[in-house]
LUMTORDO-410576 format. One record per atom (N, C-alpha, C, O): residue in one letter; x, y, z. Coordinates in steps of 0.02 Angstrom, whole numbers, padded with zeros to 5 digits, always signed. Layout:
N
AXYZ;...
! end
This chain:
230
M-02880+03927-02470;M-02835+03930-02398;M-02862+03878-02339;M-02917+03876-02313;L-02813+03845-02329;L-02809+03765-02280;L-02829+03770-02220;L-02808+03814-02181;S-02868+03729-02207;S-02903+03741-02144;S-02841+03712-02094;S-02799+03673-02117;L-02839+03736-02023;L-02798+03703-01985;L-02815+03621-01962;L-02873+03604-01953;P-02769+03581-01955;P-02771+03519-01945;P-02835+03504-01886;P-02836+03542-01838;R-02873+03463-01889;R-02903+03428-01841;R-02879+03409-01784;R-02837+03367-01796;K-02885+03419-01717;K-02840+03369-01673;K-02890+03299-01661;K-02950+03289-01656;L-02841+03265-01660;L-02850+03200-01654;L-02814+03165-01595;L-02753+03172-01591;E-02851+03122-01546;E-02814+03095-01496;E-02823+03010-01501;E-02878+02987-01516;L-02771+02968-01489;L-02766+02889-01478;L-02764+02882-01432;L-02713+02903-01405;F-02806+02854-01397;F-02788+02823-01332;F-02769+02742-01337;F-02805+02706-01372;Y-02724+02719-01310;Y-02700+02649-01333;Y-02657+02616-01275;Y-02635+02650-01228;D-02647+02551-01282;D-02613+02524-01232;D-02587+02452-01273;D-02621+02410-01302;V-02507+02455-01261;V-02480+02399-01304;V-02503+02334-01282;V-02483+02282-01309;L-02540+02334-01238;L-02578+02256-01224;L-02626+02241-01272;L-02644+02183-01283;S-02652+02294-01305;S-02703+02272-01347;S-02683+02283-01423;S-02667+02337-01448;P-02687+02226-01451;P-02679+02215-01522;P-02729+02247-01587;P-02719+02251-01647;Y-02780+02266-01549;Y-02824+02322-01600;Y-02811+02388-01593;Y-02832+02432-01630;S-02768+02396-01531;S-02747+02475-01523;S-02682+02464-01578;S-02675+02509-01619;W-02645+02418-01580;W-02586+02429-01631;W-02610+02433-01703;W-02577+02463-01746;L-02670+02400-01716;L-02695+02404-01798;L-02731+02481-01780;L-02701+02523-01814;A-02773+02507-01748;A-02786+02595-01754;A-02730+02620-01753;A-02725+02663-01798;F-02675+02614-01717;F-02614+02649-01710;F-02571+02675-01790;F-02556+02729-01815;E-02565+02598-01812;E-02524+02604-01896;E-02571+02628-01921;E-02545+02683-01932;V-02639+02635-01946;V-02683+02653-02001;V-02684+02738-01970;V-02680+02782-02013;L-02687+02752-01926;L-02698+02830-01898;L-02611+02862-01933;L-02601+02910-01971;C-02563+02813-01903;C-02499+02855-01916;C-02497+02858-01981;C-02477+02912-02002;R-02515+02803-02036;R-02521+02803-02103;R-02565+02872-02138;R-02562+02896-02195;Y-02594+02887-02097;Y-02649+02954-02136;Y-02641+03011-02107;Y-02679+03055-02128;Q-02592+03030-02052;Q-02576+03073-02014;Q-02556+03126-02066;Q-02562+03184-02047;N-02530+03116-02136;N-02490+03148-02173;N-02548+03151-02243;N-02531+03185-02291;I-02608+03120-02246;I-02640+03116-02298;I-02702+03154-02275;I-02718+03197-02315;W-02743+03150-02220;W-02793+03177-02182;W-02762+03244-02151;W-02703+03249-02133;N-02807+03289-02148;N-02789+03359-02118;N-02813+03352-02046;N-02864+03378-02022;I-02769+03314-02014;I-02775+03296-01944;I-02688+03303-01899;I-02630+03294-01919;S-02717+03321-01838;S-02629+03339-01806;S-02656+03275-01750;S-02706+03279-01714;L-02604+03209-01752;L-02624+03161-01725;L-02584+03163-01645;L-02523+03172-01644;K-02615+03155-01591;K-02586+03154-01534;K-02588+03079-01496;K-02642+03058-01475;L-02538+03049-01489;L-02535+02959-01456;L-02538+02986-01368;L-02504+03028-01339;R-02600+02937-01340;R-02593+02950-01278;R-02579+02888-01246;R-02628+02851-01238;P-02526+02870-01228;P-02537+02800-01189;P-02566+02798-01119;P-02551+02832-01070;S-02616+02744-01129;S-02646+02737-01057;S-02640+02660-01033;S-02603+02618-01059;F-02680+02649-00983;F-02686+02594-00947;F-02750+02558-00951;F-02800+02579-00924;L-02747+02498-00988;L-02818+02461-01010;L-02852+02447-00946;L-02904+02475-00927;V-02813+02393-00907;V-02832+02384-00853;V-02877+02411-00806;V-02925+02384-00779;G-02852+02473-00800;G-02896+02544-00760;G-02939+02554-00797;G-02983+02576-00759;I-02961+02553-00854;I-03014+02569-00884;I-03059+02521-00896;I-03117+02535-00907;M-03034+02454-00894;M-03081+02409-00894;M-03115+02406-00819;M-03176+02403-00813;K-03071+02408-00761;K-03093+02419-00707;K-03151+02466-00702;K-03208+02444-00702;D-03137+02526-00699;D-03161+02586-00713;D-03249+02584-00743;D-03303+02606-00723;S-03231+02555-00782;S-03300+02535-00821;S-03332+02483-00819;S-03375+02470-00861;G-03314+02437-00760;G-03340+02367-00761;G-03349+02321-00826;G-03395+02280-00832;N-03304+02334-00867;N-03294+02279-00924;N-03261+02220-00911;N-03219+02229-00867;L-03262+02163-00930;L-03225+02107-00941;L-03189+02091-00971;L-03203+02108-01028;R-03131+02059-00968;R-03079+02048-01019;R-03102+01989-01058;R-03123+01936-01034;P-03095+02008-01127;P-03129+01954-01185;P-03090+01891-01176;P-03111+01836-01194;F-03029+01901-01145;F-02995+01836-01161;F-03021+01779-01119;F-03012+01720-01132;L-03061+01805-01058;L-03087+01767-01018;L-03151+01724-01026;L-03168+01685-00981;A-03186+01730-01082;A-03253+01711-01100;A-03206+01660-01159;A-03166+01686-01198;P-03217+01595-01158;P-03169+01543-01203;P-03200+01549-01267;P-03164+01544-01317;R-03278+01562-01275;R-03289+01570-01347;R-03282+01628-01402;R-03286+01628-01463;K-03268+01680-01354;K-03242+01748-01376;K-03159+01749-01373;K-03130+01778-01419;K-03127+01724-01329;K-03060+01705-01370;K-03035+01667-01417;K-02979+01679-01440;K-03073+01614-01440;K-03072+01584-01499;K-03093+01638-01556;K-03059+01639-01608;Y-03136+01674-01549;Y-03157+01704-01597;Y-03107+01758-01621;Y-03092+01770-01680;L-03080+01790-01560;L-03036+01844-01572;L-02975+01836-01587;L-02943+01883-01610;I-02941+01758-01575;I-02881+01738-01609;I-02891+01715-01653;I-02836+01696-01676;D-02959+01692-01711;D-02954+01682-01773;D-02971+01758-01810;D-02958+01768-01870;E-02998+01802-01771;E-03013+01858-01814;E-02942+01914-01823;E-02930+01955-01868;L-02915+01900-01779;L-02826+01935-01772;L-02787+01906-01819;L-02741+01939-01843;Q-02796+01859-01836;Q-02749+01820-01894;Q-02772+01848-01951;Q-02731+01846-01997;H-02834+01878-01966;H-02868+01901-02036;H-02854+01967-02023;H-02836+01994-02075;L-02855+02006-01975;L-02852+02071-01976;L-02768+02077-01992;L-02753+02125-02028;A-02719+02038-01971;A-02671+02054-01978;A-02645+02058-02053;A-02607+02100-02077;E-02671+02011-02080;E-02667+02030-02171;E-02699+02081-02196;E-02677+02114-02243;F-02755+02093-02166;F-02799+02147-02187;F-02762+02212-02187;F-02750+02247-02236;Y-02743+02222-02117;Y-02704+02284-02111;Y-02645+02279-02121;Y-02619+02330-02097;Q-02596+02238-02148;Q-02531+02217-02176;Q-02493+02242-02100;Q-02446+02282-02098;V-02520+02213-02043;V-02467+02228-01981;V-02447+02152-01968;V-02486+02105-01979;P-02390+02145-01947;P-02355+02082-01946;P-02376+02050-01873;P-02334+02020-01840;L-02446+02058-01849;L-02464+02037-01804;L-02462+01962-01800;L-02482+01934-01852;V-02437+01913-01737;V-02438+01864-01717;V-02462+01845-01638;V-02436+01869-01588;I-02506+01806-01639;I-02535+01791-01579;I-02472+01759-01523;I-02432+01717-01545;P-02469+01779-01458;P-02430+01730-01430;P-02437+01661-01393;P-02489+01646-01365;R-02404+01637-01394;R-02410+01556-01380;R-02445+01543-01306;R-02468+01488-01290;D-02445+01592-01270;D-02479+01575-01191;D-02520+01667-01199;D-02496+01708-01161;P-02572+01690-01242;P-02606+01744-01228;P-02620+01760-01156;P-02603+01815-01134;R-02645+01722-01123;R-02666+01727-01060;R-02612+01766-01009;R-02612+01819-00978;G-02564+01706-01017;G-02503+01733-00981;G-02477+01809-00999;G-02455+01852-00961;A-02487+01812-01061;A-02450+01882-01093;A-02493+01940-01077;A-02471+01994-01058;I-02563+01924-01086;I-02603+01986-01085;I-02628+01990-00997;I-02613+02039-00963;I-02655+01947-00979;I-02685+01936-00915;I-02639+01938-00846;I-02643+01977-00799;D-02595+01886-00858;D-02542+01877-00787;D-02493+01925-00799;D-02497+01969-00757;K-02445+01935-00840;K-02414+02010-00853;K-02428+02060-00853;K-02405+02099-00811;G-02467+02079-00898;G-02498+02143-00918;G-02453+02173-00944;G-02405+02149-00975;S-02471+02255-00926;S-02433+02303-00978;S-02410+02371-00939;S-02387+02421-00966;L-02423+02360-00869;L-02410+02424-00827;L-02339+02460-00840;L-02335+02520-00851;D-02277+02413-00837;D-02222+02437-00819;D-02198+02472-00886;D-02162+02521-00881;A-02226+02441-00974;A-02208+02453-01017;A-02259+02525-01037;A-02234+02567-01073;M-02318+02532-01014;M-02348+02608-01013;M-02333+02644-00965;M-02366+02696-00963;R-02295+02638-00925;R-02260+02701-00901;R-02208+02711-00919;R-02181+02766-00910;F-02178+02662-00950;F-02126+02689-00993;F-02138+02728-01055;F-02104+02776-01074;L-02182+02707-01081;L-02218+02752-01152;L-02240+02826-01118;L-02230+02876-01152;S-02271+02835-01051;S-02270+02892-01012;S-02216+02935-01007;S-02210+02993-01027;S-02159+02884-00966;S-02092+02926-00971;S-02072+02956-01042;S-02048+03013-01044;V-02079+02931-01084;V-02063+02942-01154;V-02098+03011-01185;V-02072+03062-01208;E-02166+02995-01175;E-02198+03047-01201;E-02183+03111-01158;E-02172+03164-01185;M-02184+03105-01097;M-02143+03174-01055;M-02081+03211-01082;M-02067+03270-01090;E-02045+03148-01095;E-01965+03174-01088;E-01943+03173-01178;E-01925+03228-01196;K-01943+03138-01213;K-01944+03123-01307;K-02019+03116-01321;K-02046+03061-01325;P-02042+03160-01327;P-02113+03150-01362;P-02102+03134-01430;P-02147+03101-01457;E-02049+03150-01467;E-02040+03150-01558;E-02016+03081-01546;E-01997+03065-01603;M-02006+03030-01506;M-01999+02977-01506;M-02045+02907-01486;M-02031+02848-01487;L-02105+02944-01467;L-02149+02895-01435;L-02184+02845-01490;L-02189+02785-01477;E-02206+02871-01548;E-02231+02834-01618;E-02188+02766-01624;E-02215+02711-01630;K-02108+02778-01622;K-02065+02728-01625;K-02066+02667-01582;K-02080+02608-01595;V-02048+02700-01524;V-02059+02675-01454;V-02100+02611-01445;V-02082+02553-01438;S-02171+02646-01448;S-02228+02614-01441;S-02222+02553-01495;S-02228+02496-01474;R-02212+02561-01557;R-02215+02512-01618;R-02168+02462-01589;R-02186+02403-01598;E-02114+02470-01557;E-02063+02418-01549;E-02087+02369-01503;E-02074+02309-01509;L-02130+02401-01447;L-02155+02356-01395;L-02206+02331-01417;L-02208+02272-01400;W-02255+02347-01449;W-02303+02308-01497;W-02281+02244-01529;W-02306+02188-01524;M-02219+02267-01570;M-02180+02205-01612;M-02160+02151-01551;M-02168+02091-01559;R-02140+02175-01501;R-02108+02134-01457;R-02163+02088-01447;R-02159+02032-01470;I-02209+02106-01417;I-02276+02066-01385;I-02316+02030-01434;I-02320+01968-01432;W-02354+02074-01491;W-02375+02044-01530;W-02348+02022-01600;W-02392+02014-01643;S-02296+02012-01616;S-02242+01994-01664;S-02191+01935-01646;S-02178+01878-01665;Q-02169+01980-01599;Q-02100+01915-01601;Q-02112+01862-01512;Q-02077+01819-01486;D-02167+01890-01496;D-02179+01845-01441;D-02136+01850-01377;D-02126+01803-01339;E-02113+01913-01372;E-02060+01930-01316;E-02106+01956-01252;E-02167+01957-01250;D-02062+01975-01202;D-02078+01988-01136;D-02082+02057-01144;D-02037+02081-01178;I-02131+02101-01119;I-02134+02179-01112;I-02133+02210-01041;I-02138+02271-01031;T-02127+02160-00992;T-02123+02172-00925;T-02058+02196-00903;T-02049+02251-00875;E-02015+02155-00916;E-01937+02160-00888;E-01902+02204-00914;E-01908+02219-00973;S-01856+02234-00867;S-01826+02295-00883;S-01790+02300-00943;S-01795+02348-00981;Q-01747+02240-00956;Q-01713+02237-01016;Q-01740+02222-01084;Q-01716+02232-01139;S-01801+02193-01063;S-01842+02190-01136;S-01861+02254-01162;S-01860+02269-01221;I-01883+02308-01095;I-01918+02365-01124;I-01855+02407-01161;I-01857+02432-01217;L-01803+02409-01117;L-01741+02439-01148;L-01733+02421-01207;L-01722+02470-01242;T-01732+02364-01239;T-01709+02334-01302;T-01752+02353-01343;T-01730+02359-01400;A-01823+02368-01335;A-01873+02395-01376;A-01851+02467-01384;A-01854+02494-01440;A-01828+02502-01326;A-01804+02569-01338;A-01768+02594-01387;A-01774+02638-01430;E-01714+02542-01364;E-01644+02563-01403;E-01666+02524-01500;E-01642+02550-01550;K-01689+02493-01500;K-01733+02491-01568;K-01739+02532-01599;K-01710+02549-01651;A-01782+02554-01568;A-01826+02617-01579;A-01777+02685-01601;A-01801+02730-01635;G-01724+02686-01584;G-01666+02729-01597;G-01635+02787-01535;G-01593+02831-01536;L-01682+02759-01483;L-01639+02786-01399;L-01586+02758-01393;L-01573+02700-01406;S-01537+02815-01364;S-01469+02778-01349;S-01480+02733-01278;S-01532+02726-01245;E-01429+02714-01270;E-01437+02672-01198;E-01447+02711-01138;E-01485+02697-01092;E-01412+02759-01143;E-01415+02812-01093;E-01488+02845-01080;E-01518+02854-01026;Q-01506+02859-01143;Q-01581+02890-01139;Q-01620+02846-01117;Q-01663+02866-01077;A-01618+02777-01136;A-01661+02730-01131;A-01658+02706-01047;A-01706+02687-01013;N-01596+02711-01027;N-01592+02703-00941;N-01620+02755-00898;N-01638+02741-00841;Y-01625+02810-00922;Y-01627+02860-00893;Y-01718+02884-00891;Y-01747+02915-00847;L-01738+02864-00939;L-01820+02860-00953;L-01855+02799-00910;L-01909+02806-00881;L-01816+02735-00910;L-01835+02689-00855;L-01822+02702-00800;L-01866+02687-00760;E-01779+02725-00778;E-01762+02753-00693;E-01825+02806-00688;E-01854+02808-00634;K-01844+02839-00730;K-01899+02896-00721;K-01970+02877-00700;K-02007+02912-00667;C-01985+02811-00727;C-02034+02754-00721;C-02057+02746-00661;C-02118+02745-00651;S-02014+02740-00614;S-02043+02732-00537;S-02046+02797-00495;S-02049+02792-00434;T-02047+02868-00531;T-02055+02929-00499;T-02146+02928-00490;T-02189+02891-00514;E-02149+02988-00444;E-02247+02990-00447;E-02253+03017-00512;E-02296+02994-00550;E-02210+03070-00531;E-02229+03116-00580;E-02248+03058-00641;E-02303+03068-00667;V-02219+03010-00663;V-02241+02992-00737;V-02287+02938-00696;V-02341+02938-00726;K-02291+02892-00640;K-02352+02881-00630;K-02411+02913-00641;K-02456+02892-00678;K-02411+02980-00598;K-02482+03024-00607;K-02499+03039-00680;K-02556+03051-00700;K-02439+03036-00723;K-02439+03061-00805;K-02495+03018-00839;K-02541+03036-00876;L-02475+02938-00810;L-02530+02866-00842;L-02592+02884-00816;L-02640+02890-00854;R-02596+02895-00750;R-02645+02885-00718;R-02694+02946-00742;R-02752+02932-00760;E-02674+03007-00743;E-02724+03069-00776;E-02737+03053-00853;E-02794+03069-00872;T-02691+03022-00903;T-02705+03014-00963;T-02774+02950-00964;T-02826+02956-00997;T-02760+02898-00923;T-02807+02842-00907;T-02876+02877-00888;T-02928+02866-00919;D-02874+02905-00854;D-02940+02949-00821;D-02967+02991-00867;D-03028+02995-00872;T-02933+03022-00899;T-02956+03073-00957;T-03001+03020-01007;T-03062+03028-01013;A-02965+02969-01038;A-02986+02902-01063;A-03055+02886-01053;A-03096+02875-01097;C-03065+02886-00982;C-03120+02853-00951;C-03187+02921-00939;C-03248+02913-00933;R-03151+02978-00940;R-03214+03043-00942;R-03238+03044-01022;R-03285+03074-01049;Y-03195+03009-01045;Y-03220+03028-01134;Y-03273+02963-01146;Y-03311+02959-01194;G-03269+02922-01099;G-03314+02870-01109;G-03290+02799-01110;G-03331+02754-01110;A-03240+02790-01111;A-03203+02728-01135;A-03208+02678-01091;A-03188+02684-01033;F-03233+02627-01114;F-03241+02555-01084;F-03178+02496-01100;F-03166+02444-01069;G-03149+02519-01149;G-03093+02481-01180;G-03053+02512-01219;G-03063+02573-01220;L-03009+02493-01252;L-02953+02523-01300;L-02937+02478-01362;L-02931+02417-01366;P-02932+02534-01415;P-02918+02600-01419;P-02962+02639-01423;P-03013+02619-01452;I-02960+02696-01400;I-03016+02731-01415;I-02992+02793-01454;I-02939+02820-01439;I-03026+02812-01498;I-03008+02887-01549;I-03047+02939-01514;I-03101+02919-01490;V-03031+03002-01507;V-03065+03055-01488;V-03030+03116-01545;V-02970+03127-01555;F-03094+03152-01578;F-03076+03197-01609;F-03111+03268-01595;F-03155+03267-01552;H-03100+03320-01624;H-03126+03387-01581;H-03144+03430-01636;H-03102+03470-01657;M-03195+03427-01658;M-03218+03472-01703;M-03287+03511-01678;M-03331+03485-01643;N-03288+03587-01707;N-03330+03639-01692;N-03347+03635-01608;N-03402+03636-01580;D-03298+03632-01588;D-03290+03639-01507;D-03331+03587-01471;D-03357+03599-01417;K-03336+03528-01500;K-03359+03475-01467;K-03291+03403-01472;K-03248+03395-01516;S-03301+03366-01419;S-03260+03309-01437;S-03296+03256-01450;S-03350+03256-01420;H-03284+03203-01489;H-03313+03157-01510;H-03269+03099-01490;H-03208+03108-01491;M-03301+03028-01468;M-03256+02974-01458;M-03281+02919-01515;M-03341+02914-01525;L-03238+02882-01548;L-03248+02815-01559;L-03215+02775-01532;L-03164+02790-01501;F-03240+02708-01542;F-03201+02650-01507;F-03179+02586-01560;F-03214+02561-01603;G-03122+02570-01544;G-03104+02496-01587;G-03061+02533-01634;G-03058+02594-01634;S-03024+02489-01681;S-02986+02481-01734;S-03033+02500-01821;S-03016+02520-01876;D-03090+02481-01792;D-03138+02467-01857;D-03187+02500-01871;D-03242+02481-01892;R-03163+02567-01854;R-03212+02632-01857;R-03183+02692-01914;R-03204+02750-01917;M-03134+02665-01954;M-03078+02718-01993;M-03143+02752-02048;M-03150+02812-02060;E-03182+02703-02071;E-03219+02727-02126;E-03270+02783-02107;E-03286+02830-02143;L-03299+02768-02033;L-03347+02801-02007;L-03291+02899-01970;L-03311+02958-01966;L-03239+02873-01958;L-03202+02916-01948;L-03178+02981-02007;L-03176+03043-02004;A-03161+02933-02057;A-03158+02982-02122;A-03210+03020-02131;A-03203+03081-02132;H-03271+02990-02139;H-03338+03004-02153;H-03354+03069-02118;H-03372+03117-02152;L-03346+03077-02039;L-03350+03125-01984;L-03307+03176-02008;L-03328+03234-02002;L-03250+03165-02033;L-03197+03223-02036;L-03191+03257-02101;L-03154+03306-02111;G-03234+03223-02151;G-03241+03245-02225;G-03176+03225-02264;G-03148+03260-02306;E-03157+03165-02242;E-03080+03161-02273;E-03110+03096-02305;E-03164+03068-02295;Q-03047+03077-02356;Q-03073+03011-02413;Q-03035+02956-02383;Q-02977+02966-02367;W-03070+02885-02372;W-03032+02828-02351;W-03021+02800-02411;W-03063+02793-02455;Q-02947+02778-02413;Q-02919+02750-02434;Q-02906+02666-02437;Q-02879+02632-02481;G-02935+02650-02376;G-02920+02583-02357;G-02858+02590-02290;G-02829+02640-02268;P-02856+02518-02272;P-02818+02512-02206;P-02732+02541-02230;P-02692+02564-02189;V-02719+02532-02304;V-02654+02554-02317;V-02654+02596-02387;V-02656+02575-02445;P-02654+02637-02372;P-02650+02693-02429;P-02591+02670-02486;P-02538+02648-02465;N-02604+02676-02554;N-02552+02682-02599;N-02487+02696-02568;N-02447+02649-02566;T-02465+02765-02539;T-02418+02774-02532;T-02379+02742-02475;T-02321+02762-02465;M-02408+02689-02430;M-02379+02658-02368;M-02371+02592-02395;M-02333+02558-02360;K-02394+02563-02447;K-02394+02499-02451;K-02322+02460-02446;K-02276+02469-02486;G-02321+02423-02400;G-02244+02365-02398;G-02210+02409-02346;G-02154+02389-02331;K-02228+02459-02317;K-02195+02506-02259;K-02171+02448-02191;K-02113+02445-02173;L-02214+02414-02167;L-02204+02379-02111;L-02188+02302-02103;L-02227+02264-02131;S-02156+02287-02083;S-02121+02207-02083;S-02107+02198-02000;S-02088+02243-01963;A-02118+02138-01983;A-02080+02112-01943;A-02000+02121-01925;A-01976+02106-01870;T-01973+02142-01965;T-01897+02142-01974;T-01876+02230-01963;T-01819+02245-01948;D-01926+02278-01973;D-01911+02326-01975;D-01879+02342-01917;D-01857+02399-01908;
! end
């Protein structure tokens, strides 16, 4: 008799390229491992402030290392990740508050579309070097993900409501209570306990803790599924 799927939560922000890597791997494995994946849009800046963590792109040596590393990780994870021409402008100056409120709105109203809309927003900033702060850019991503123009506009309008703002704050606060100091974090629940892992490079450990088999970042059944033109 098969056991019930283990609940697994991914807290993420589309501002984080490492969140994208973790997102794609877990989406690939959600029908391979015995897990129930819950996507939790969160606000990275809020978590950094709450934990006292510093933004990595503010440290010149770390910035250079991360840019080089991400290029290797894009190939390894088979994710079409491209560094923006102005990473500081995209990450620090513009941020992701509007995009994450939009994803919170999607989570509340159209949860079945959350995976696709999240992916399209990552595609815009981390593959196509497009803006994710302007309303039209967010609408473009939403419609490309499969939402109608009417649905996308409705969800965007809800972003200004206290209901949506509260939802994003609450999810971010939940991540902080789990001990987050950055994103992504993966939280899994076993034996009435919650366990947190940080980063996109803990998948082998996650598989071990879940008692599942790690088949690498791209299982054979998923090879060739994701590209910048999808």
